[in-house]
PATORGU-300803 format. One line per 10 residues: number of its first residue (from 0); for each residue x, y, z of C-alpha. Coordinates in steps of 0.5 Angstrom, whole numbers, plus 500, padded with zeros to 3 digits. Layout:
<sites>
NUM	X,Y,Z ~ ...
</sites>
This chain:
<sites>
0	598,599,572 ~ 598,593,569 ~ 598,588,573 ~ 592,592,577 ~ 588,592,570 ~ 590,585,569 ~ 586,584,577 ~ 582,587,574 ~ 579,583,569 ~ 581,576,572
10	575,579,578 ~ 571,581,572 ~ 572,575,568 ~ 571,571,575 ~ 565,574,576 ~ 561,573,571 ~ 563,565,572 ~ 559,566,577 ~ 554,570,575 ~ 553,564,570
20	554,558,575 ~ 548,562,579 ~ 544,563,572 ~ 545,556,570 ~ 543,553,576 ~ 537,557,577 ~ 535,554,571 ~ 536,548,572 ~ 531,548,578 ~ 526,552,574
30	526,547,569 ~ 525,542,574 ~ 519,544,577 ~ 515,547,571 ~ 517,539,570 ~ 514,537,576 ~ 507,542,574 ~ 507,539,567 ~ 509,546,564 ~ 514,543,559
40	514,550,554 ~ 518,553,560 ~ 521,548,563 ~ 524,545,555 ~ 525,554,554 ~ 530,553,562 ~ 533,548,559 ~ 535,551,552 ~ 538,557,556 ~ 542,551,561
50	544,549,555 ~ 546,554,551 ~ 550,557,557 ~ 553,550,559 ~ 554,546,553 ~ 559,543,559 ~ 552,540,563 ~ 550,536,556 ~ 551,529,557 ~ 548,530,564
60	542,533,562 ~ 541,529,556 ~ 535,524,558 ~ 531,530,562 ~ 532,535,555 ~ 529,530,551 ~ 524,527,555 ~ 522,535,556 ~ 522,536,548 ~ 518,530,547
70	513,532,551 ~ 512,539,549 ~ 512,537,541 ~ 507,533,543 ~ 503,538,546 ~ 505,543,540 ~ 503,537,535 ~ 495,537,539 ~ 495,545,539 ~ 497,545,531
80	502,548,532 ~ 507,547,527 ~ 512,552,526 ~ 514,552,533 ~ 515,543,532 ~ 519,545,529 ~ 523,550,531 ~ 524,547,537 ~ 527,540,535 ~ 532,544,530
90	534,548,537 ~ 534,541,539 ~ 539,538,534 ~ 544,544,533 ~ 545,542,541 ~ 545,535,539 ~ 546,533,532 ~ 549,526,532 ~ 543,524,537 ~ 539,518,534
100	532,518,538 ~ 531,526,536 ~ 532,525,529 ~ 527,519,530 ~ 522,524,533 ~ 523,528,528 ~ 522,524,522 ~ 516,520,526 ~ 514,529,527 ~ 515,529,519
110	512,522,516 ~ 504,523,520 ~ 504,531,517 ~ 506,527,510 ~ 513,530,509 ~ 515,524,507 ~ 523,526,504 ~ 524,529,510 ~ 522,524,513 ~ 526,519,511
120	532,523,511 ~ 532,523,519 ~ 531,516,520 ~ 537,515,515 ~ 540,519,519 ~ 538,516,525 ~ 540,510,523 ~ 548,511,521 ~ 548,513,528 ~ 545,508,532
130	543,501,527 ~ 542,497,533 ~ 536,504,533 ~ 531,498,532 ~ 525,504,533 ~ 528,508,526 ~ 530,503,524 ~ 523,500,523 ~ 521,508,521 ~ 525,508,515
140	523,500,513 ~ 517,504,513 ~ 518,510,510 ~ 522,507,504 ~ 517,503,502 ~ 513,510,499 ~ 520,513,498 ~ 524,509,493 ~ 517,503,490 ~ 519,497,490
150	518,495,483 ~ 525,499,483 ~ 528,494,483 ~ 525,489,480 ~ 527,493,473 ~ 533,495,475 ~ 535,488,475 ~ 531,486,468 ~ 537,486,464 ~ 533,485,458
160	529,491,459 ~ 535,495,461 ~ 540,492,454 ~ 534,493,450 ~ 533,502,453 ~ 540,502,452 ~ 540,499,443 ~ 535,504,442 ~ 538,510,445 ~ 545,508,443
170	541,507,436 ~ 538,514,437 ~ 545,519,438 ~ 549,516,432 ~ 544,517,428 ~ 545,525,430 ~ 541,525,436 ~ 545,529,440 ~ 543,532,446 ~ 538,529,451
180	534,530,455 ~ 531,524,460 ~ 524,525,463 ~ 523,523,471 ~ 530,519,469 ~ 529,516,477 ~ 536,514,479 ~ 539,517,472 ~ 541,510,468 ~ 537,512,462
190	543,518,462 ~ 547,514,463 ~ 545,510,457 ~ 546,516,453 ~ 552,520,456 ~ 555,512,454 ~ 553,512,447 ~ 556,519,445 ~ 551,525,447 ~ 554,532,448
200	549,535,453 ~ 544,531,457 ~ 539,533,463 ~ 535,530,467 ~ 529,531,471 ~ 526,529,477 ~ 520,532,482 ~ 522,526,488 ~ 527,529,492 ~ 530,522,493
210	530,520,488 ~ 534,525,485 ~ 539,526,491 ~ 540,519,489 ~ 540,519,481 ~ 546,524,483 ~ 549,520,488 ~ 550,515,482 ~ 552,519,476 ~ 558,521,481
220	559,514,483 ~ 560,514,475 ~ 564,519,474 ~ 558,524,470 ~ 557,529,474 ~ 560,534,470 ~ 556,531,464 ~ 549,530,465 ~ 546,536,469 ~ 541,533,473
230	535,538,475 ~ 530,537,482 ~ 524,540,477 ~ 517,537,473 ~ 520,536,467 ~ 513,541,465 ~ 517,547,470 ~ 522,545,465 ~ 524,553,462 ~ 529,555,457
240	534,559,457 ~ 533,558,464 ~ 534,550,466 ~ 537,548,460 ~ 540,553,453 ~ 537,550,449 ~ 530,544,446 ~ 533,538,445 ~ 534,533,440 ~ 531,527,443
250	527,525,450 ~ 528,519,454 ~ 522,516,458 ~ 519,511,462 ~ 514,515,465 ~ 509,510,464 ~ 505,505,469 ~ 502,498,468 ~ 495,501,463 ~ 501,506,460
260	499,513,461 ~ 498,513,469 ~ 504,516,470 ~ 502,522,466 ~ 507,520,459 ~ 501,524,455 ~ 502,531,459 ~ 509,530,459 ~ 509,530,452 ~ 506,535,449
270	509,540,454 ~ 516,538,451 ~ 514,537,444 ~ 511,545,446 ~ 516,547,449 ~ 523,543,450 ~ 524,540,443 ~ 527,540,436 ~ 520,540,431 ~ 519,533,429
280	521,530,422 ~ 519,533,415 ~ 516,527,412 ~ 519,526,406 ~ 525,530,407 ~ 532,527,409 ~ 536,532,414 ~ 540,531,419 ~ 537,527,427 ~ 541,532,430
290	536,538,427 ~ 530,536,429 ~ 528,533,435 ~ 524,525,437 ~ 522,521,443 ~ 524,515,446 ~ 519,510,446 ~ 517,512,439 ~ 509,509,440 ~ 505,503,444
300	500,499,442 ~ 495,496,448 ~ 492,490,448 ~ 486,487,452 ~ 482,480,453 ~ 476,478,458 ~ 479,474,463 ~ 475,468,467 ~ 479,470,474 ~ 477,468,482
310	481,471,485 ~ 480,478,482 ~ 473,476,483 ~ 473,475,490 ~ 477,482,491 ~ 472,486,488 ~ 464,482,488 ~ 461,481,494 ~ 459,472,492 ~ 455,471,498
320	448,474,499 ~ 449,470,506 ~ 454,471,511 ~ 455,466,518 ~ 448,468,518 ~ 447,475,516 ~ 442,477,510 ~ 446,481,505 ~ 442,479,498 ~ 439,486,496
330	440,489,502 ~ 446,494,500 ~ 451,494,494 ~ 458,493,495 ~ 462,496,490 ~ 470,496,489 ~ 474,504,487 ~ 475,501,481 ~ 467,501,480 ~ 466,509,484
340	473,511,479 ~ 468,509,473 ~ 462,515,473 ~ 467,519,479 ~ 470,526,476 ~ 475,525,482 ~ 482,523,478 ~ 481,516,481 ~ 486,510,478 ~ 479,506,474
350	484,499,475 ~ 488,495,479 ~ 495,492,476 ~ 497,484,477 ~ 501,479,476 ~ 497,475,472 ~ 502,470,472 ~ 502,468,479 ~ 495,470,480 ~ 494,464,485
360	490,461,483 ~ 491,463,475 ~ 486,466,470 ~ 482,463,464 ~ 482,468,457 ~ 475,468,455 ~ 477,473,448 ~ 483,472,443 ~ 488,479,445 ~ 485,484,442
370	488,492,439 ~ 485,497,444 ~ 488,502,441 ~ 495,505,439 ~ 499,512,441 ~ 504,515,437 ~ 509,519,442 ~ 512,522,436 ~ 506,526,433 ~ 504,532,438
380	496,533,434 ~ 496,526,437 ~ 498,527,443 ~ 493,533,444 ~ 488,529,441 ~ 487,524,445 ~ 484,526,451 ~ 479,530,448 ~ 477,524,444 ~ 470,522,445
390	468,515,448 ~ 469,509,443 ~ 465,503,443 ~ 471,496,442 ~ 467,489,442 ~ 470,483,443 ~ 467,476,440 ~ 468,471,446 ~ 471,464,445 ~ 470,460,451
400	465,461,456 ~ 466,462,463 ~ 465,467,468 ~ 467,474,465 ~ 471,477,471 ~ 476,482,468 ~ 479,487,462 ~ 486,485,463 ~ 490,491,459 ~ 497,490,457
410	503,494,451 ~ 508,493,447 ~ 512,499,447 ~ 516,500,440 ~ 522,504,443 ~ 524,504,435 ~ 524,501,429 ~ 528,495,431 ~ 526,495,439 ~ 520,493,443
420	518,491,450 ~ 513,488,451 ~ 509,488,458 ~ 503,480,455 ~ 503,477,460 ~ 504,470,457 ~ 513,474,456 ~ 518,474,462 ~ 518,481,464 ~ 518,486,471
430	511,489,469 ~ 504,487,472 ~ 498,488,468 ~ 492,494,468 ~ 486,490,472 ~ 479,493,469 ~ 474,489,473 ~ 466,486,472 ~ 462,490,477 ~ 454,492,477
440	452,487,471 ~ 446,482,473 ~ 449,476,471 ~ 455,474,469 ~ 456,468,465 ~ 458,468,457 ~ 458,463,452 ~ 462,462,446 ~ 460,466,441 ~ 458,472,445
450	460,479,446 ~ 463,482,450 ~ 462,490,450 ~ 466,496,453 ~ 468,503,453 ~ 474,506,452 ~ 476,513,453 ~ 483,517,455 ~ 481,523,462 ~ 484,525,467
460	491,521,465 ~ 489,514,464 ~ 485,509,460 ~ 479,507,462 ~ 475,502,460 ~ 467,503,463 ~ 460,500,462 ~ 463,493,461 ~ 457,489,459 ~ 456,482,455
470	451,481,449 ~ 449,474,448 ~ 449,471,441 ~ 442,468,440 ~ 441,478,439 ~ 445,476,433 ~ 448,484,434 ~ 453,487,428 ~ 457,491,433 ~ 463,496,430
480	468,498,434 ~ 470,504,430 ~ 462,508,431 ~ 460,511,436 ~ 452,508,435 ~ 449,501,434 ~ 450,499,427 ~ 442,495,428 ~ 438,495,421 ~ 431,496,425
490	427,497,431 ~ 425,491,433 ~ 431,488,433 ~ 434,494,437 ~ 429,492,442 ~ 431,485,442 ~ 438,486,443 ~ 438,492,449 ~ 434,486,452 ~ 440,482,452
500	445,486,453 ~ 447,485,460 ~ 447,492,462 ~ 450,495,470 ~ 446,493,475 ~ 439,500,475 ~ 442,505,480 ~ 434,508,482 ~ 436,510,489 ~ 433,504,492
510	438,500,493 ~ 445,503,498 ~ 451,503,495 ~ 457,502,498 ~ 463,502,497 ~ 469,498,500 ~ 476,498,499 ~ 478,491,494 ~ 480,488,501 ~ 474,489,505
520	471,485,499 ~ 476,480,501 ~ 474,480,507 ~ 466,480,506 ~ 468,473,502 ~ 472,471,507 ~ 466,465,509 ~ 471,461,514 ~ 473,468,517 ~ 466,469,519
530	464,463,521 ~ 469,462,525 ~ 468,468,529 ~ 460,467,530 ~ 462,460,533 ~ 467,463,538 ~ 462,468,540 ~ 457,464,542 ~ 461,460,547 ~ 464,466,550
540	456,468,550 ~ 453,463,552 ~ 458,461,557 ~ 457,468,561 ~ 449,468,560 ~ 448,460,561 ~ 441,463,565 ~ 439,464,557 ~ 435,460,553 ~ 442,460,547
550	440,452,545 ~ 436,455,539 ~ 441,459,536 ~ 444,456,530 ~ 451,457,531 ~ 453,452,527 ~ 449,453,522 ~ 445,445,523 ~ 440,447,528 ~ 433,450,527
560	436,457,525 ~ 432,460,530 ~ 436,465,534 ~ 434,468,540 ~ 433,476,537 ~ 427,472,535 ~ 423,469,541 ~ 424,476,545 ~ 419,480,544 ~ 424,486,541
570	419,492,538 ~ 416,495,546 ~ 422,493,549 ~ 428,494,547 ~ 435,490,548 ~ 436,487,555 ~ 438,490,560 ~ 443,485,561 ~ 445,485,555 ~ 453,482,554
580	457,489,551 ~ 461,487,543 ~ 466,492,542 ~ 469,490,534 ~ 475,495,534 ~ 478,493,527 ~ 480,496,522 ~ 476,497,515 ~ 468,495,515 ~ 466,489,519
590	459,486,519 ~ 463,482,526 ~ 458,486,530 ~ 451,484,526 ~ 454,478,527 ~ 454,477,534 ~ 448,481,534 ~ 444,474,531 ~ 447,470,537 ~ 444,473,544
600	442,478,548 ~ 448,484,546 ~ 449,491,545 ~ 454,491,539 ~ 458,497,537 ~ 462,497,530 ~ 468,503,531 ~ 467,504,523 ~ 468,510,521 ~ 466,511,515
610	458,514,514 ~ 457,511,507 ~ 459,504,512 ~ 456,506,517 ~ 450,507,512 ~ 451,500,509 ~ 450,496,517 ~ 444,500,518 ~ 440,497,512 ~ 444,490,514
620	442,491,520 ~ 435,492,517 ~ 434,486,514 ~ 436,482,519 ~ 430,484,524 ~ 434,487,529 ~ 431,492,535 ~ 435,499,533 ~ 438,499,539 ~ 441,492,538
630	448,495,534 ~ 451,501,534 ~ 456,507,533 ~ 462,506,538 ~ 466,514,535 ~ 460,516,536 ~ 460,516,545 ~ 468,518,545 ~ 469,524,546 ~ 476,524,544
640	476,518,538 ~ 484,518,539 ~ 483,514,546 ~ 477,508,542 ~ 479,503,547 ~ 474,505,554 ~ 469,502,559 ~ 461,501,555 ~ 457,505,561 ~ 461,507,567
650	457,500,570 ~ 459,497,564 ~ 464,492,562 ~ 465,488,554 ~ 465,481,554 ~ 467,480,547 ~ 473,487,544 ~ 474,483,537 ~ 481,485,535 ~ 485,487,529
660	491,483,530 ~ 494,482,522 ~ 494,487,517 ~ 493,484,510 ~ 499,485,507 ~ 502,480,511 ~ 505,485,518 ~ 502,485,524 ~ 498,491,527 ~ 501,496,530
670	500,497,537 ~ 497,491,537 ~ 500,489,545 ~ 499,496,547 ~ 491,494,546 ~ 491,488,548 ~ 494,490,554 ~ 488,496,556 ~ 482,492,552 ~ 484,486,558
680	484,491,564 ~ 476,493,561 ~ 473,486,560 ~ 468,483,566 ~ 470,476,568 ~ 469,471,564 ~ 470,476,557 ~ 474,475,552 ~ 479,477,547 ~ 478,475,541
690	484,473,538 ~ 487,471,545 ~ 493,469,541 ~ 498,468,535 ~ 502,463,533 ~ 508,465,527 ~ 509,460,522 ~ 516,460,517 ~ 520,456,513 ~ 528,457,509
700	525,457,502 ~ 529,459,495 ~ 527,464,491 ~ 531,467,486 ~ 524,472,485 ~ 525,475,492 ~ 532,476,492 ~ 531,481,485 ~ 525,484,487 ~ 528,487,494
710	535,489,491 ~ 539,490,486 ~ 544,485,484 ~ 549,488,483 ~ 553,491,477 ~ 550,485,471 ~ 543,488,470 ~ 545,495,470 ~ 550,493,464 ~ 556,496,468
720	554,501,471 ~ 553,502,479 ~ 548,503,481 ~ 545,498,486 ~ 549,501,493 ~ 545,506,492 ~ 538,504,491 ~ 539,499,496 ~ 539,503,502 ~ 533,504,501
730	531,495,500 ~ 528,494,507 ~ 527,486,510 ~ 521,484,509 ~ 517,483,503 ~ 508,484,503 ~ 503,483,500 ~ 505,474,498 ~ 503,469,496 ~ 505,463,498
740	501,459,493 ~ 504,462,487 ~ 511,464,489 ~ 516,462,486 ~ 520,458,491 ~ 523,451,493 ~ 522,449,500 ~ 528,447,504 ~ 525,446,510 ~ 519,444,513
750	515,450,516 ~ 516,451,524 ~ 514,455,529 ~ 518,462,531 ~ 514,466,536 ~ 507,466,540 ~ 503,472,542 ~ 500,472,547 ~ 494,477,548 ~ 490,474,553
760	496,472,557 ~ 502,476,556 ~ 507,473,561 ~ 507,468,556 ~ 510,473,551 ~ 517,472,549 ~ 520,478,547 ~ 525,473,542 ~ 527,466,542 ~ 531,463,538
770	529,457,534 ~ 533,450,530 ~ 530,449,523 ~ 531,443,520 ~ 534,442,513 ~ 530,438,509 ~ 533,439,500 ~ 539,442,499 ~ 540,449,496 ~ 542,456,498
780	536,461,502 ~ 535,466,500 ~ 529,468,505 ~ 524,466,511 ~ 516,467,509 ~ 512,467,515 ~ 505,467,516 ~ 500,465,523 ~ 496,461,526 ~ 490,466,529
790	487,462,535 ~ 480,466,537 ~ 480,460,542 ~ 483,453,543 ~ 477,450,538 ~ 478,456,533 ~ 482,458,529 ~ 484,462,522 ~ 491,460,518 ~ 493,465,514
800	496,461,509 ~ 489,458,507 ~ 488,459,499 ~ 481,462,502 ~ 483,467,506 ~ 484,474,505 ~ 491,475,508 ~ 497,474,505 ~ 504,473,507 ~ 510,476,509
810	518,475,508 ~ 524,476,510 ~ 529,477,505 ~ 536,475,506 ~ 543,479,505 ~ 547,474,503 ~ 543,467,501 ~ 546,461,506 ~ 549,455,503 ~ 545,449,506
820	546,441,505 ~ 539,436,507 ~ 541,435,515 ~ 543,442,517 ~ 540,445,522 ~ 540,452,522 ~ 538,457,529 ~ 534,463,528 ~ 533,470,533 ~ 527,471,532
830	525,478,535 ~ 519,482,537 ~ 520,489,537 ~ 513,494,538 ~ 508,490,533 ~ 515,488,529 ~ 518,482,527 ~ 525,480,526 ~ 527,474,523 ~ 535,472,522
840	540,467,520 ~ 546,464,527 ~ 553,462,523
</sites>
């Protein structure tokens, strides 16, 4: 009987196995059939069944499963079925937990949806699984810049800053402050300072998931994980006793930006004093430091001065009345976002930041530094009154005449009575300065004896300096920086002073206002860029339409000044039916379509998206006497905006397609070669893509600054604490937005051509190239800055390293410096993959 039962069980198992194999076979066939019919959702379900029933087939069906998953995910994404999309990826990762391709794809979806912390985790895992997986590596570099801002490296390398904080914390702890809360801990360095100084209880909070996890790793590596309690919270959400057992005697923080208040230090300290700190020390009472609360930093003093700076000016004011034959004068007013922020109800950062000691062209002080305000972080009432305080007036006497371009601001952070840090432009500091560009004046010139006037307030967690104006010296105006009103002797004096006061131009609605990014204003000010495009477009139009009377066009700016449009009767006939079609798909605001429209009978299409930008282009077109049909907005013609590159009409092709090839940051635009491939199919015979090709140039340099800005250099700057290996996981090999003209570096070689990217003749492109570079000066190679020569054609090109260019430069920073001698030769391996350039030195 037992043998009979065993046989029965064996037959049953065999039957189940046969059924399983049959079901797996049928599911595979069904999945293949669904793929042929592009029914990716059903195909995905069949593959899930197959892989759960037959795990041994994982390797066999892996590639087809990946393809099915990605296609189904795209469909779910287009249908906004986000939860279903993530469920699919989670199921896939349960089956293939160590598949770098699936991890990377999951990260891409998360990143597009704004989940940067989560995306970084998947990209990082994909890179760990396969360090040579270029897509994942480039994705990780891209998201790393968002998650761990570059200033973390610079500040951790600032040994003076670190030591000053350590000394102040040691002093507070030794005087009796035994319980410490570190607000915005970052890597945890201030918490470790407190523990090292002998604090009994140390708590630290960090809102960023990435930085919180990084701090956990750092604290554990320094054997303090049991002594420092880390909280993944905003300090405003900390509760007693839920998160910490009782009020602390010391809060340490460095949640300050270049404008002091921009990271919310006032709000967080108000909450800390009300809910987390012991009461402040009573005046004239000698009690132990452990019995009262205090804050490091204790206070701050903010300073400011007016400056002349061409670089700031060209990024915030349009200085041209005419650009390549296009009249801008009085047709529209352009402002940068900092000007818009002054009158906006939205919380917008009212300043930009610059390291003035390295700004191209330098700057010139027009006034002496002036104290703007002080703030006591140990005074709760003063902190609470900051936001409620009415704007106050400040006046700065002009000590040197010039052009009023900006008011720059810095501060001295008083950590305690003995220790302070200054962010002054004259100090060797890791800090940048806050810049308040001057915009909207009738006249920006000032002379010695004049007065620069402004209003100061603290609003929406920002220091705001607004209504900047100048008062000529002959007005004889007596200004007080304490009163809210101007002190004047009589009505006649008041009228005289107001007449001389250079205030903002009146916004009465008659002149349209257009807010542009500072990079877009710099582009509008780039005369060489527009003149180069004008000449190259003229050449193409002339070659395509030689029968037209084009000799009257003022291509070089020295002709008759009468363009073809003015020689045509456009009022009744409209645009020439044989007009040539030009498409500009540049990023952001561009007047190239209007320049093209002035060159001859064309239909120019702009791809600008913002309504305000379209309105500004319409006004400029009208001011230049364009027929209405000459300028059109391409996106309004598209059924699907994601597919920008299409034929202009069913029976027409483009004569010129303008592509944005280089980002302002100094990198190549994403997918530019793919766009070029589509564009080549949309050109009629003789048509051109601009630019036609791009040459990448680079040179070898020694730059300590680039090293310090790219990675933490060992344990010395962090005073012995082991932080570098953890935060350096987020270092990226390429630094962007560089100014080679002011970068502290020593060139060790001459510039060399590294790569050619041909948009018109792709057969001339190579994904990799070896370049031999001769060393002309001994030293250590630490970086390879690179830039571009953008060739619109063989005769017309632009150099992105030119000081007047609106582009910045980039640099590859080496992991380890390479010592070299004069006469040595290094071989660079240059790779181009999906618009990303990598440069490595072959040993």
